[in-house]
C-alpha positions in Angstrom: 85.2 -13.9 15.7 82.7 -16.1 17.5 79.2 -14.8 18.1 77.4 -16.6 21.0 73.6 -16.1 20.7 71.3 -17.0 23.5 67.5 -16.9 23.1 65.4 -16.8 26.3 62.0 -17.7 27.5 61.7 -16.1 30.9 59.1 -17.4 33.4 56.0 -15.3 33.9 57.1 -14.6 37.5 60.5 -13.1 36.4 60.3 -9.3 36.8 61.8 -6.8 34.4 64.1 -5.8 37.2 65.3 -9.4 37.6 65.9 -9.7 33.9 67.9 -6.5 33.8 70.0 -7.5 36.8 70.9 -10.8 35.2 71.9 -9.0 31.9 73.9 -6.5 33.9 75.7 -9.5 35.6 76.5 -11.0 32.2 77.7 -7.7 30.8 80.0 -7.2 33.8 82.0 -10.2 32.7 83.5 -8.4 29.8 86.5 -6.9 31.6 87.2 -10.3 33.3 87.7 -12.2 30.1 90.3 -11.4 27.4 88.7 -11.5 24.0 85.2 -10.7 25.2 84.5 -8.0 22.6 80.8 -7.0 22.9 77.6 -7.8 24.7 74.1 -6.9 23.3 70.6 -7.5 24.5 67.5 -7.4 22.3 63.7 -8.0 22.7 61.9 -10.1 20.1 59.4 -8.0 18.1 58.3 -10.7 15.7 54.5 -10.8 15.1 54.8 -14.6 14.4 53.7 -15.5 17.9 53.1 -19.3 17.3 56.7 -19.8 16.1 58.3 -17.4 18.6 57.1 -19.9 21.3 57.6 -17.5 24.1 61.3 -16.8 23.3 61.0 -13.0 23.7 64.5 -12.1 24.8 68.0 -12.6 23.4 71.5 -11.6 24.2 74.7 -12.2 22.3 78.4 -12.0 23.1 81.1 -11.5 20.5 84.4 -13.2 21.3 87.7 -12.8 19.5 88.0 -16.5 19.1 87.0 -19.9 20.5 89.6 -19.7 23.3 87.9 -16.5 24.6 84.5 -18.1 24.3 85.7 -21.2 26.2 87.2 -19.0 28.9 83.8 -17.3 29.4 82.1 -20.6 29.6 84.5 -21.8 32.4 84.5 -18.5 34.3 83.2 -18.8 37.9 81.2 -15.6 37.7 79.7 -16.7 34.4 78.6 -19.9 36.0 76.9 -18.0 38.8 75.1 -15.6 36.4 74.2 -18.6 34.2 72.7 -20.5 37.1 70.7 -17.4 38.1 69.5 -17.0 34.5 68.4 -20.7 34.2 66.5 -20.4 37.5 64.6 -17.4 36.0 63.5 -19.2 32.8 60.4 -21.2 32.1 61.4 -24.8 32.4 64.9 -24.0 33.5 67.4 -25.0 30.8 64.5 -25.7 28.4 63.9 -22.0 28.4 67.0 -21.2 26.5 68.6 -22.0 23.2 72.3 -21.3 22.4 73.8 -20.9 18.9 77.5 -20.1 18.3 78.9 -19.3 14.9 82.0 -17.8 13.3 81.4 -14.3 12.0 
């Protein structure tokens, strides 16, 4: 299994409704992609503000394998949701960090 972690630093102008709508769009990809096993969203509750650096949101996707992850990355609806996500972040792509690992 591949876990695809994405940490996010939303722009101050991004509303909670916009954040939720983007997460809903990403979750809606699950039935489109074989091997897309799970989607989870979490809020950072760490008190270590200096090292959190504004990365207050995270989501992850569990994929059956690398092929499922790669299909997700190439999916046209994922690309649309991803572009919308990046546009909502502080500094665009600098407002996210991706980490994939085998679980």
